[in-house]
C-alpha atoms as an extended CHARMM CRD file, in Angstrom:
* protein
*
       270  EXT
         1         1  MET       CA              7.1240000000      122.1380000000       20.9120000000  PROA      1               0.0000000000
         2         2  GLU       CA              3.7850000000      121.3000000000       22.3380000000  PROA      2               0.0000000000
         3         3  PRO       CA              3.5960000000      118.7440000000       25.0660000000  PROA      3               0.0000000000
         4         4  ARG       CA              1.0780000000      116.6530000000       23.1360000000  PROA      4               0.0000000000
         5         5  LYS       CA              3.3410000000      116.2490000000       20.1510000000  PROA      5               0.0000000000
         6         6  LEU       CA              6.2550000000      115.4340000000       22.4000000000  PROA      6               0.0000000000
         7         7  ALA       CA              4.2740000000      112.6510000000       23.9980000000  PROA      7               0.0000000000
         8         8  ILE       CA              3.3110000000      111.1840000000       20.6070000000  PROA      8               0.0000000000
         9         9  LEU       CA              6.9050000000      111.3730000000       19.3760000000  PROA      9               0.0000000000
        10        10  ALA       CA              8.1770000000      109.6990000000       22.5150000000  PROA      10              0.0000000000
        11        11  GLY       CA              5.6630000000      106.9080000000       22.0720000000  PROA      11              0.0000000000
        12        12  LEU       CA              6.7220000000      106.2870000000       18.4970000000  PROA      12              0.0000000000
        13        13  ILE       CA             10.4040000000      106.1960000000       19.4890000000  PROA      13              0.0000000000
        14        14  THR       CA              9.6300000000      103.7670000000       22.3020000000  PROA      14              0.0000000000
        15        15  THR       CA              7.6270000000      101.5070000000       19.9640000000  PROA      15              0.0000000000
        16        16  LEU       CA             10.4210000000      101.5430000000       17.3930000000  PROA      16              0.0000000000
        17        17  VAL       CA             13.0590000000      100.6190000000       19.9840000000  PROA      17              0.0000000000
        18        18  LEU       CA             10.9260000000       97.7460000000       21.2660000000  PROA      18              0.0000000000
        19        19  GLY       CA             10.3730000000       96.4320000000       17.7190000000  PROA      19              0.0000000000
        20        20  VAL       CA             14.0900000000       96.4350000000       16.9990000000  PROA      20              0.0000000000
        21        21  SER       CA             14.7870000000       94.6230000000       20.2430000000  PROA      21              0.0000000000
        22        22  VAL       CA             12.1540000000       91.9520000000       19.5480000000  PROA      22              0.0000000000
        23        23  ALA       CA             13.4750000000       91.4190000000       16.0000000000  PROA      23              0.0000000000
        24        24  GLN       CA             16.9460000000       90.7630000000       17.3460000000  PROA      24              0.0000000000
        25        25  ILE       CA             15.6910000000       88.2750000000       19.9240000000  PROA      25              0.0000000000
        26        26  MET       CA             13.2720000000       86.2560000000       17.6640000000  PROA      26              0.0000000000
        27        27  PRO       CA             14.8210000000       83.7650000000       15.0720000000  PROA      27              0.0000000000
        28        28  ARG       CA             14.7390000000       84.7780000000       11.5410000000  PROA      28              0.0000000000
        29        29  GLU       CA             12.5100000000       82.8590000000        9.1460000000  PROA      29              0.0000000000
        30        30  ALA       CA             13.7260000000       81.7110000000        5.7540000000  PROA      30              0.0000000000
        31        31  PRO       CA             12.3850000000       83.7410000000        2.9670000000  PROA      31              0.0000000000
        32        32  ARG       CA              9.3100000000       82.1620000000        1.4440000000  PROA      32              0.0000000000
        33        33  THR       CA              9.1380000000       81.4480000000       -2.2320000000  PROA      33              0.0000000000
        34        34  PRO       CA              6.1390000000       83.1510000000       -3.6140000000  PROA      34              0.0000000000
        35        35  GLU       CA              3.5370000000       80.5910000000       -4.6920000000  PROA      35              0.0000000000
        36        36  PRO       CA              2.6030000000       80.5790000000       -8.3140000000  PROA      36              0.0000000000
        37        37  VAL       CA             -0.5740000000       82.1510000000       -9.2480000000  PROA      37              0.0000000000
        38        38  VAL       CA             -3.1580000000       79.5220000000      -10.2810000000  PROA      38              0.0000000000
        39        39  SER       CA             -5.5980000000       80.6190000000      -12.8530000000  PROA      39              0.0000000000
        40        40  ALA       CA             -9.2210000000       79.6900000000      -12.6120000000  PROA      40              0.0000000000
        41        41  GLY       CA             -9.0820000000       77.1660000000      -15.4970000000  PROA      41              0.0000000000
        42        42  THR       CA             -6.0470000000       75.1250000000      -14.1470000000  PROA      42              0.0000000000
        43        43  PRO       CA             -6.7310000000       72.0440000000      -11.9140000000  PROA      43              0.0000000000
        44        44  LEU       CA             -5.5760000000       72.3650000000       -8.3300000000  PROA      44              0.0000000000
        45        45  ARG       CA             -2.2320000000       70.4200000000       -8.0300000000  PROA      45              0.0000000000
        46        46  THR       CA              1.2930000000       71.1960000000       -6.8030000000  PROA      46              0.0000000000
        47        47  THR       CA              3.6480000000       72.5040000000       -9.4760000000  PROA      47              0.0000000000
        48        48  ILE       CA              7.1630000000       71.0010000000       -9.2700000000  PROA      48              0.0000000000
        49        49  ARG       CA              9.7580000000       73.2020000000      -10.8220000000  PROA      49              0.0000000000
        50        50  ASP       CA             12.6560000000       71.3380000000      -12.4990000000  PROA      50              0.0000000000
        51        51  VAL       CA             15.8950000000       73.1810000000      -11.7730000000  PROA      51              0.0000000000
        52        52  THR       CA             18.2190000000       70.6640000000      -13.5080000000  PROA      52              0.0000000000
        53        53  ALA       CA             19.8870000000       71.1470000000      -16.8360000000  PROA      53              0.0000000000
        54        54  GLN       CA             17.1440000000       69.1010000000      -18.5440000000  PROA      54              0.0000000000
        55        55  ALA       CA             14.6970000000       71.8700000000      -17.8580000000  PROA      55              0.0000000000
        56        56  ALA       CA             15.7560000000       73.4810000000      -21.0950000000  PROA      56              0.0000000000
        57        57  GLU       CA             14.6050000000       70.4060000000      -23.1470000000  PROA      57              0.0000000000
        58        58  PRO       CA             11.2550000000       70.6980000000      -24.8330000000  PROA      58              0.0000000000
        59        59  PRO       CA              8.3510000000       69.1940000000      -22.8760000000  PROA      59              0.0000000000
        60        60  PRO       CA              6.9720000000       65.7550000000      -24.0190000000  PROA      60              0.0000000000
        61        61  PRO       CA              3.9790000000       65.8140000000      -26.3130000000  PROA      61              0.0000000000
        62        62  VAL       CA              0.6290000000       65.8490000000      -24.6110000000  PROA      62              0.0000000000
        63        63  ILE       CA             -1.5040000000       62.7090000000      -25.2730000000  PROA      63              0.0000000000
        64        64  PRO       CA             -5.1920000000       63.3990000000      -25.6420000000  PROA      64              0.0000000000
        65        65  PRO       CA             -7.2910000000       61.9790000000      -22.7770000000  PROA      65              0.0000000000
        66        66  LEU       CA             -9.1980000000       59.5880000000      -25.0670000000  PROA      66              0.0000000000
        67        67  ALA       CA             -6.0010000000       57.8680000000      -26.2910000000  PROA      67              0.0000000000
        68        68  GLN       CA             -4.6410000000       57.1500000000      -22.7960000000  PROA      68              0.0000000000
        69        69  ALA       CA             -5.2320000000       53.6650000000      -21.3010000000  PROA      69              0.0000000000
        70        70  PRO       CA             -6.1210000000       53.3380000000      -17.6110000000  PROA      70              0.0000000000
        71        71  ALA       CA             -3.0330000000       52.7960000000      -15.4690000000  PROA      71              0.0000000000
        72        72  ALA       CA             -4.6520000000       49.9180000000      -13.4760000000  PROA      72              0.0000000000
        73        73  THR       CA             -5.5070000000       47.8150000000      -16.5810000000  PROA      73              0.0000000000
        74        74  PRO       CA             -2.5140000000       45.6940000000      -17.7480000000  PROA      74              0.0000000000
        75        75  VAL       CA             -2.0540000000       45.2670000000      -21.4320000000  PROA      75              0.0000000000
        76        76  PRO       CA             -2.4060000000       41.5150000000      -22.3020000000  PROA      76              0.0000000000
        77        77  PRO       CA              0.5280000000       39.9770000000      -24.2100000000  PROA      77              0.0000000000
        78        78  PRO       CA             -0.0540000000       38.9890000000      -27.7900000000  PROA      78              0.0000000000
        79        79  ALA       CA             -1.6840000000       35.5420000000      -28.1370000000  PROA      79              0.0000000000
        80        80  PRO       CA              0.7150000000       32.7770000000      -29.2990000000  PROA      80              0.0000000000
        81        81  PRO       CA              0.0170000000       31.1440000000      -32.6150000000  PROA      81              0.0000000000
        82        82  PRO       CA             -2.2710000000       28.0690000000      -32.3490000000  PROA      82              0.0000000000
        83        83  ALA       CA             -0.3180000000       24.8050000000      -31.8970000000  PROA      83              0.0000000000
        84        84  ALA       CA             -0.7420000000       22.0740000000      -34.3980000000  PROA      84              0.0000000000
        85        85  ALA       CA             -3.2780000000       19.3780000000      -33.3550000000  PROA      85              0.0000000000
        86        86  PRO       CA             -1.6690000000       16.0410000000      -32.3160000000  PROA      86              0.0000000000
        87        87  ALA       CA             -1.8710000000       13.3460000000      -34.8650000000  PROA      87              0.0000000000
        88        88  ALA       CA             -4.5370000000       10.7110000000      -34.1210000000  PROA      88              0.0000000000
        89        89  PRO       CA             -3.3480000000        7.0990000000      -33.6410000000  PROA      89              0.0000000000
        90        90  PRO       CA             -3.8250000000        4.8920000000      -36.6320000000  PROA      90              0.0000000000
        91        91  ALA       CA             -7.1870000000        3.1570000000      -36.7250000000  PROA      91              0.0000000000
        92        92  ALA       CA             -5.5670000000       -0.2030000000      -37.4010000000  PROA      92              0.0000000000
        93        93  THR       CA             -3.9490000000       -0.3620000000      -33.9150000000  PROA      93              0.0000000000
        94        94  PRO       CA             -6.7940000000       -0.8050000000      -31.3750000000  PROA      94              0.0000000000
        95        95  VAL       CA             -6.0180000000       -0.4640000000      -27.6760000000  PROA      95              0.0000000000
        96        96  PRO       CA             -7.0040000000       -3.6620000000      -25.8190000000  PROA      96              0.0000000000
        97        97  PRO       CA             -9.2890000000       -3.1590000000      -22.8070000000  PROA      97              0.0000000000
        98        98  ARG       CA             -8.0440000000       -3.8940000000      -19.3190000000  PROA      98              0.0000000000
        99        99  SER       CA            -10.4600000000       -6.7900000000      -18.9510000000  PROA      99              0.0000000000
       100       100  ALA       CA             -8.7300000000       -8.6030000000      -21.8110000000  PROA      100             0.0000000000
       101       101  ALA       CA             -5.7310000000       -9.5630000000      -19.6260000000  PROA      101             0.0000000000
       102       102  PRO       CA             -5.0360000000      -13.3020000000      -19.8160000000  PROA      102             0.0000000000
       103       103  VAL       CA             -6.1740000000      -15.3170000000      -16.8100000000  PROA      103             0.0000000000
       104       104  PRO       CA             -3.6470000000      -17.9300000000      -15.6760000000  PROA      104             0.0000000000
       105       105  THR       CA             -4.9180000000      -21.4880000000      -15.8630000000  PROA      105             0.0000000000
       106       106  PRO       CA             -4.1800000000      -23.6040000000      -12.7940000000  PROA      106             0.0000000000
       107       107  SER       CA             -2.2180000000      -26.7620000000      -13.4860000000  PROA      107             0.0000000000
       108       108  PRO       CA             -4.2450000000      -29.8910000000      -12.5990000000  PROA      108             0.0000000000
       109       109  ARG       CA             -2.8270000000      -32.4000000000      -10.1460000000  PROA      109             0.0000000000
       110       110  ARG       CA             -1.8450000000      -35.7160000000      -11.6080000000  PROA      110             0.0000000000
       111       111  ALA       CA             -3.8800000000      -37.7600000000       -9.1260000000  PROA      111             0.0000000000
       112       112  ALA       CA             -7.0040000000      -35.6470000000       -9.8550000000  PROA      112             0.0000000000
       113       113  GLN       CA             -6.7500000000      -35.6870000000      -13.6570000000  PROA      113             0.0000000000
       114       114  ALA       CA             -9.5520000000      -37.3940000000      -15.5030000000  PROA      114             0.0000000000
       115       115  PRO       CA             -8.1820000000      -40.5190000000      -17.2540000000  PROA      115             0.0000000000
       116       116  VAL       CA             -8.1280000000      -40.6780000000      -21.0220000000  PROA      116             0.0000000000
       117       117  SER       CA             -9.4070000000      -44.2580000000      -20.9730000000  PROA      117             0.0000000000
       118       118  VAL       CA            -10.6350000000      -46.7070000000      -18.3150000000  PROA      118             0.0000000000
       119       119  GLU       CA            -10.5160000000      -50.5040000000      -18.6650000000  PROA      119             0.0000000000
       120       120  LEU       CA            -11.9950000000      -52.6120000000      -15.8680000000  PROA      120             0.0000000000
       121       121  LEU       CA             -9.9840000000      -55.7940000000      -15.2620000000  PROA      121             0.0000000000
       122       122  PRO       CA            -11.9060000000      -58.9570000000      -14.3380000000  PROA      122             0.0000000000
       123       123  ASP       CA             -9.3880000000      -60.0400000000      -11.6950000000  PROA      123             0.0000000000
       124       124  ASN       CA             -5.7780000000      -59.7070000000      -10.5930000000  PROA      124             0.0000000000
       125       125  GLU       CA             -4.4770000000      -62.7270000000      -12.5020000000  PROA      125             0.0000000000
       126       126  ASP       CA             -3.1270000000      -61.0900000000      -15.6600000000  PROA      126             0.0000000000
       127       127  LEU       CA             -1.1860000000      -58.1810000000      -14.1680000000  PROA      127             0.0000000000
       128       128  ARG       CA              2.2140000000      -57.2380000000      -15.5090000000  PROA      128             0.0000000000
       129       129  GLU       CA              5.0500000000      -58.9520000000      -13.6850000000  PROA      129             0.0000000000
       130       130  ARG       CA              6.3620000000      -55.8560000000      -11.8880000000  PROA      130             0.0000000000
       131       131  VAL       CA              2.8880000000      -54.6750000000      -11.0460000000  PROA      131             0.0000000000
       132       132  GLY       CA              1.9180000000      -58.0690000000       -9.5940000000  PROA      132             0.0000000000
       133       133  SER       CA              5.1790000000      -58.2710000000       -7.6300000000  PROA      133             0.0000000000
       134       134  MET       CA              4.5890000000      -54.8720000000       -6.0030000000  PROA      134             0.0000000000
       135       135  ARG       CA              0.9980000000      -55.8350000000       -5.1800000000  PROA      135             0.0000000000
       136       136  GLU       CA              2.1980000000      -58.9890000000       -3.3830000000  PROA      136             0.0000000000
       137       137  ARG       CA              4.7470000000      -57.0200000000       -1.3460000000  PROA      137             0.0000000000
       138       138  LEU       CA              2.0710000000      -54.5790000000       -0.2320000000  PROA      138             0.0000000000
       139       139  ILE       CA             -0.2490000000      -57.4530000000        0.7660000000  PROA      139             0.0000000000
       140       140  LEU       CA              2.4920000000      -59.0850000000        2.8720000000  PROA      140             0.0000000000
       141       141  ALA       CA              3.2160000000      -55.7830000000        4.6390000000  PROA      141             0.0000000000
       142       142  ALA       CA             -0.4740000000      -55.2320000000        5.3810000000  PROA      142             0.0000000000
       143       143  ARG       CA             -1.0010000000      -58.7860000000        6.7270000000  PROA      143             0.0000000000
       144       144  SER       CA              1.9290000000      -58.3520000000        9.1470000000  PROA      144             0.0000000000
       145       145  GLY       CA             -0.1370000000      -55.9650000000       11.2510000000  PROA      145             0.0000000000
       146       146  ASP       CA              2.8630000000      -53.6060000000       11.5230000000  PROA      146             0.0000000000
       147       147  ILE       CA              2.3630000000      -50.2450000000        9.8090000000  PROA      147             0.0000000000
       148       148  ALA       CA              6.1490000000      -49.7520000000        9.8000000000  PROA      148             0.0000000000
       149       149  ARG       CA              6.4420000000      -52.6400000000        7.2930000000  PROA      149             0.0000000000
       150       150  LEU       CA              4.3190000000      -50.6900000000        4.8520000000  PROA      150             0.0000000000
       151       151  GLY       CA              6.5580000000      -47.6780000000        5.4270000000  PROA      151             0.0000000000
       152       152  VAL       CA              9.6070000000      -49.7800000000        4.4690000000  PROA      152             0.0000000000
       153       153  VAL       CA              7.9610000000      -50.7600000000        1.1680000000  PROA      153             0.0000000000
       154       154  PHE       CA              7.2640000000      -47.0870000000        0.4400000000  PROA      154             0.0000000000
       155       155  GLN       CA             10.8660000000      -46.1340000000        1.2730000000  PROA      155             0.0000000000
       156       156  MET       CA             12.1670000000      -48.7720000000       -1.1670000000  PROA      156             0.0000000000
       157       157  ASN       CA             10.1150000000      -47.1840000000       -3.9200000000  PROA      157             0.0000000000
       158       158  GLU       CA             11.8640000000      -45.0940000000       -6.5930000000  PROA      158             0.0000000000
       159       159  THR       CA             10.2030000000      -41.9690000000       -5.2020000000  PROA      159             0.0000000000
       160       160  LEU       CA              8.0810000000      -41.5460000000       -2.0980000000  PROA      160             0.0000000000
       161       161  PRO       CA              4.4390000000      -42.0720000000       -3.1500000000  PROA      161             0.0000000000
       162       162  VAL       CA              1.8110000000      -39.4450000000       -2.4840000000  PROA      162             0.0000000000
       163       163  PHE       CA              0.0910000000      -40.3820000000        0.7750000000  PROA      163             0.0000000000
       164       164  THR       CA             -1.5650000000      -37.0870000000        1.8020000000  PROA      164             0.0000000000
       165       165  ARG       CA             -2.6390000000      -33.7130000000        0.4330000000  PROA      165             0.0000000000
       166       166  GLY       CA             -1.0450000000      -31.9620000000        3.4070000000  PROA      166             0.0000000000
       167       167  SER       CA              2.5620000000      -31.1630000000        4.2350000000  PROA      167             0.0000000000
       168       168  GLU       CA              3.3400000000      -34.3170000000        6.2560000000  PROA      168             0.0000000000
       169       169  ARG       CA              6.6270000000      -36.0100000000        5.3970000000  PROA      169             0.0000000000
       170       170  ASP       CA              6.4190000000      -39.2000000000        7.4880000000  PROA      170             0.0000000000
       171       171  PRO       CA              3.8650000000      -41.6630000000        6.0240000000  PROA      171             0.0000000000
       172       172  VAL       CA              3.9310000000      -43.9710000000        9.0740000000  PROA      172             0.0000000000
       173       173  ALA       CA              3.1520000000      -41.1160000000       11.4650000000  PROA      173             0.0000000000
       174       174  PHE       CA              0.3870000000      -39.9050000000        9.1670000000  PROA      174             0.0000000000
       175       175  TRP       CA             -1.2290000000      -43.3610000000        8.8680000000  PROA      175             0.0000000000
       176       176  LYS       CA             -1.2300000000      -43.7610000000       12.6610000000  PROA      176             0.0000000000
       177       177  SER       CA             -2.9410000000      -40.3890000000       13.1140000000  PROA      177             0.0000000000
       178       178  ALA       CA             -5.4930000000      -41.2000000000       10.3800000000  PROA      178             0.0000000000
       179       179  SER       CA             -6.2700000000      -44.6600000000       11.7820000000  PROA      179             0.0000000000
       180       180  GLY       CA             -9.1150000000      -45.1220000000       14.2330000000  PROA      180             0.0000000000
       181       181  ASP       CA             -7.0280000000      -47.3630000000       16.4920000000  PROA      181             0.0000000000
       182       182  GLY       CA             -4.0280000000      -45.0140000000       16.5490000000  PROA      182             0.0000000000
       183       183  GLU       CA             -1.6220000000      -47.7690000000       15.3990000000  PROA      183             0.0000000000
       184       184  GLY       CA             -2.3490000000      -47.7700000000       11.6710000000  PROA      184             0.0000000000
       185       185  ARG       CA             -3.9910000000      -51.2210000000       11.6110000000  PROA      185             0.0000000000
       186       186  GLU       CA             -7.2290000000      -49.8140000000       10.2360000000  PROA      186             0.0000000000
       187       187  ILE       CA             -5.2380000000      -48.4350000000        7.2820000000  PROA      187             0.0000000000
       188       188  LEU       CA             -3.6490000000      -51.8650000000        6.7240000000  PROA      188             0.0000000000
       189       189  ALA       CA             -7.1230000000      -53.4420000000        6.6330000000  PROA      189             0.0000000000
       190       190  VAL       CA             -8.2990000000      -50.8750000000        4.0890000000  PROA      190             0.0000000000
       191       191  LEU       CA             -5.2600000000      -51.6190000000        1.9210000000  PROA      191             0.0000000000
       192       192  LEU       CA             -5.9620000000      -55.3630000000        2.0030000000  PROA      192             0.0000000000
       193       193  ASN       CA             -9.6090000000      -54.8350000000        1.0570000000  PROA      193             0.0000000000
       194       194  ILE       CA             -8.9230000000      -52.6150000000       -1.9510000000  PROA      194             0.0000000000
       195       195  LEU       CA             -6.0970000000      -54.8840000000       -3.2320000000  PROA      195             0.0000000000
       196       196  ASP       CA             -8.4310000000      -57.8640000000       -3.0130000000  PROA      196             0.0000000000
       197       197  LEU       CA            -10.7590000000      -56.2440000000       -5.5660000000  PROA      197             0.0000000000
       198       198  PRO       CA             -9.9300000000      -56.0090000000       -9.2820000000  PROA      198             0.0000000000
       199       199  ALA       CA             -8.1060000000      -52.9680000000      -10.6180000000  PROA      199             0.0000000000
       200       200  ALA       CA             -8.8730000000      -50.4670000000      -13.3670000000  PROA      200             0.0000000000
       201       201  LEU       CA             -6.2820000000      -49.8980000000      -16.0950000000  PROA      201             0.0000000000
       202       202  ILE       CA             -6.3550000000      -46.1640000000      -16.9730000000  PROA      202             0.0000000000
       203       203  ASN       CA             -4.6470000000      -44.2130000000      -19.7700000000  PROA      203             0.0000000000
       204       204  LYS       CA             -3.6800000000      -47.3930000000      -21.5920000000  PROA      204             0.0000000000
       205       205  GLY       CA             -0.9660000000      -46.9230000000      -24.2430000000  PROA      205             0.0000000000
       206       206  THR       CA              0.1440000000      -43.5150000000      -22.8340000000  PROA      206             0.0000000000
       207       207  PRO       CA              3.0590000000      -42.5130000000      -20.5760000000  PROA      207             0.0000000000
       208       208  GLN       CA              0.4790000000      -42.1190000000      -17.7700000000  PROA      208             0.0000000000
       209       209  GLU       CA             -0.7000000000      -45.7450000000      -17.9650000000  PROA      209             0.0000000000
       210       210  MET       CA             -1.4600000000      -46.9890000000      -14.4470000000  PROA      210             0.0000000000
       211       211  TYR       CA             -3.2940000000      -49.6680000000      -12.4460000000  PROA      211             0.0000000000
       212       212  VAL       CA             -5.6880000000      -48.2600000000       -9.8440000000  PROA      212             0.0000000000
       213       213  TRP       CA             -7.2890000000      -50.1770000000       -6.9340000000  PROA      213             0.0000000000
       214       214  PRO       CA            -10.1660000000      -50.4900000000       -6.4290000000  PROA      214             0.0000000000
       215       215  TYR       CA            -11.7270000000      -50.3150000000       -9.8860000000  PROA      215             0.0000000000
       216       216  LEU       CA            -14.7530000000      -48.6110000000       -8.2470000000  PROA      216             0.0000000000
       217       217  ALA       CA            -12.7550000000      -45.3550000000       -8.1410000000  PROA      217             0.0000000000
       218       218  HSD       CA            -13.3370000000      -45.0340000000      -11.9070000000  PROA      218             0.0000000000
       219       219  VAL       CA            -16.9290000000      -46.2800000000      -12.1790000000  PROA      219             0.0000000000
       220       220  PRO       CA            -20.0070000000      -43.9970000000      -11.8770000000  PROA      220             0.0000000000
       221       221  LEU       CA            -21.4720000000      -44.8830000000       -8.4970000000  PROA      221             0.0000000000
       222       222  ASN       CA            -25.0610000000      -44.4160000000       -9.6840000000  PROA      222             0.0000000000
       223       223  ASP       CA            -24.5930000000      -46.9710000000      -12.4920000000  PROA      223             0.0000000000
       224       224  LEU       CA            -23.1970000000      -49.8830000000      -10.4930000000  PROA      224             0.0000000000
       225       225  THR       CA            -24.3660000000      -53.4190000000      -11.1510000000  PROA      225             0.0000000000
       226       226  PRO       CA            -25.5780000000      -55.5330000000       -8.2030000000  PROA      226             0.0000000000
       227       227  ARG       CA            -22.2140000000      -57.3080000000       -8.0980000000  PROA      227             0.0000000000
       228       228  GLN       CA            -20.3120000000      -53.9910000000       -8.1040000000  PROA      228             0.0000000000
       229       229  THR       CA            -22.6140000000      -52.6660000000       -5.3880000000  PROA      229             0.0000000000
       230       230  VAL       CA            -21.6600000000      -55.6170000000       -3.1940000000  PROA      230             0.0000000000
       231       231  ASP       CA            -17.9830000000      -54.8020000000       -3.7990000000  PROA      231             0.0000000000
       232       232  LEU       CA            -18.7020000000      -51.2250000000       -2.7240000000  PROA      232             0.0000000000
       233       233  TYR       CA            -20.2850000000      -52.3970000000        0.5570000000  PROA      233             0.0000000000
       234       234  ARG       CA            -17.1810000000      -54.4490000000        1.2400000000  PROA      234             0.0000000000
       235       235  LEU       CA            -15.2690000000      -51.1730000000        1.5900000000  PROA      235             0.0000000000
       236       236  MET       CA            -17.7210000000      -48.8200000000        3.3360000000  PROA      236             0.0000000000
       237       237  THR       CA            -20.9580000000      -48.7020000000        5.2770000000  PROA      237             0.0000000000
       238       238  ALA       CA            -24.3590000000      -47.8610000000        3.8130000000  PROA      238             0.0000000000
       239       239  GLN       CA            -24.1550000000      -44.3110000000        5.1970000000  PROA      239             0.0000000000
       240       240  ASP       CA            -20.7190000000      -43.8350000000        3.6010000000  PROA      240             0.0000000000
       241       241  VAL       CA            -22.1410000000      -45.0890000000        0.3040000000  PROA      241             0.0000000000
       242       242  ARG       CA            -24.9770000000      -42.5360000000        0.4490000000  PROA      242             0.0000000000
       243       243  ASP       CA            -22.5410000000      -39.7330000000        1.2740000000  PROA      243             0.0000000000
       244       244  THR       CA            -20.2160000000      -40.7410000000       -1.5600000000  PROA      244             0.0000000000
       245       245  ARG       CA            -23.0710000000      -40.8010000000       -4.0670000000  PROA      245             0.0000000000
       246       246  THR       CA            -24.2060000000      -37.3900000000       -2.8560000000  PROA      246             0.0000000000
       247       247  LEU       CA            -20.7330000000      -35.9720000000       -3.4430000000  PROA      247             0.0000000000
       248       248  GLY       CA            -20.6510000000      -37.5330000000       -6.9080000000  PROA      248             0.0000000000
       249       249  SER       CA            -16.9460000000      -38.4450000000       -6.7160000000  PROA      249             0.0000000000
       250       250  TRP       CA            -14.7250000000      -41.0970000000       -5.1520000000  PROA      250             0.0000000000
       251       251  VAL       CA            -13.3150000000      -39.8640000000       -1.8400000000  PROA      251             0.0000000000
       252       252  PHE       CA            -12.3500000000      -43.2260000000       -0.3340000000  PROA      252             0.0000000000
       253       253  TRP       CA             -8.8410000000      -44.7230000000       -0.3070000000  PROA      253             0.0000000000
       254       254  ARG       CA             -7.2380000000      -45.7620000000       -3.5980000000  PROA      254             0.0000000000
       255       255  LEU       CA             -3.8280000000      -47.0500000000       -4.7150000000  PROA      255             0.0000000000
       256       256  GLY       CA             -2.0130000000      -46.4490000000       -8.0120000000  PROA      256             0.0000000000
       257       257  ILE       CA              0.8840000000      -48.5480000000       -9.4050000000  PROA      257             0.0000000000
       258       258  GLY       CA              2.6740000000      -47.7380000000      -12.6640000000  PROA      258             0.0000000000
       259       259  THR       CA              3.5180000000      -50.2900000000      -15.3320000000  PROA      259             0.0000000000
       260       260  ASP       CA              7.1000000000      -50.4750000000      -14.0090000000  PROA      260             0.0000000000
       261       261  GLY       CA              5.9220000000      -51.4730000000      -10.5230000000  PROA      261             0.0000000000
       262       262  THR       CA              6.3410000000      -47.9830000000       -8.9570000000  PROA      262             0.0000000000
       263       263  VAL       CA              3.7140000000      -46.9620000000       -6.4050000000  PROA      263             0.0000000000
       264       264  HSD       CA              2.5080000000      -43.4610000000       -7.2880000000  PROA      264             0.0000000000
       265       265  PHE       CA             -0.1080000000      -42.7980000000       -4.5980000000  PROA      265             0.0000000000
       266       266  PHE       CA             -2.0390000000      -44.3160000000       -1.7190000000  PROA      266             0.0000000000
       267       267  LEU       CA             -4.4410000000      -41.7560000000       -0.3080000000  PROA      267             0.0000000000
       268       268  ALA       CA             -8.0580000000      -40.8050000000        0.2900000000  PROA      268             0.0000000000
       269       269  GLY       CA             -9.9430000000      -37.8120000000       -1.1060000000  PROA      269             0.0000000000
       270       270  GLU       CA            -10.5670000000      -36.4120000000       -4.5430000000  PROA      270             0.0000000000
């Protein structure tokens, strides 16, 4: 055989031996499944082959593209039937406004109530027996110059008379603090002066019938007669008279005794 052919044959044998050796050394690859052939008119997507027993079932019907709804648009639930309208309240039952709430009426104080009737007495001669007796006891206590004597007369009363608008409970201590001299003698002088004047009989014939000293407490101060004006100056100064007329009400001391001889109040102010 020619040397050239021998060389070519030796090269082929050597190449074959090397290929077999390399194939034994390199790992074997798993056989590849041939990819399906995609026709030109089919969209490019991966075809998943179903190898389960359900593969033999007929494929689901194909829905035309126009009949399919978009996957991202939820289908709204059917609307519920309209509810019946609530019945209107009867027209004959109006709802009162908030401003129509009743406003409580304050109860008037007994000493500040306007009298039903006023009768001015000419003097202190025709007083009822119990009323005159209580007046004399008060005069004796005031003339003693001891404010404690007046406190004893008040304590002997059926109920403690009203002597202040505040919360004080001791009349003697209150009179001393209200007196200019600090001993209550100014208050005793005021009591003597008002008891020396005639009284006014108020609410005659009613359960609230009472004798009030001085009578000036129930007379309009702008309509006083000359004699009544003199009585007014016996109790207060000219400046006090002007202030009292400006206020339009009696704010000086006054004393009230019931028909049974009970002292109801001895105080100053409205």
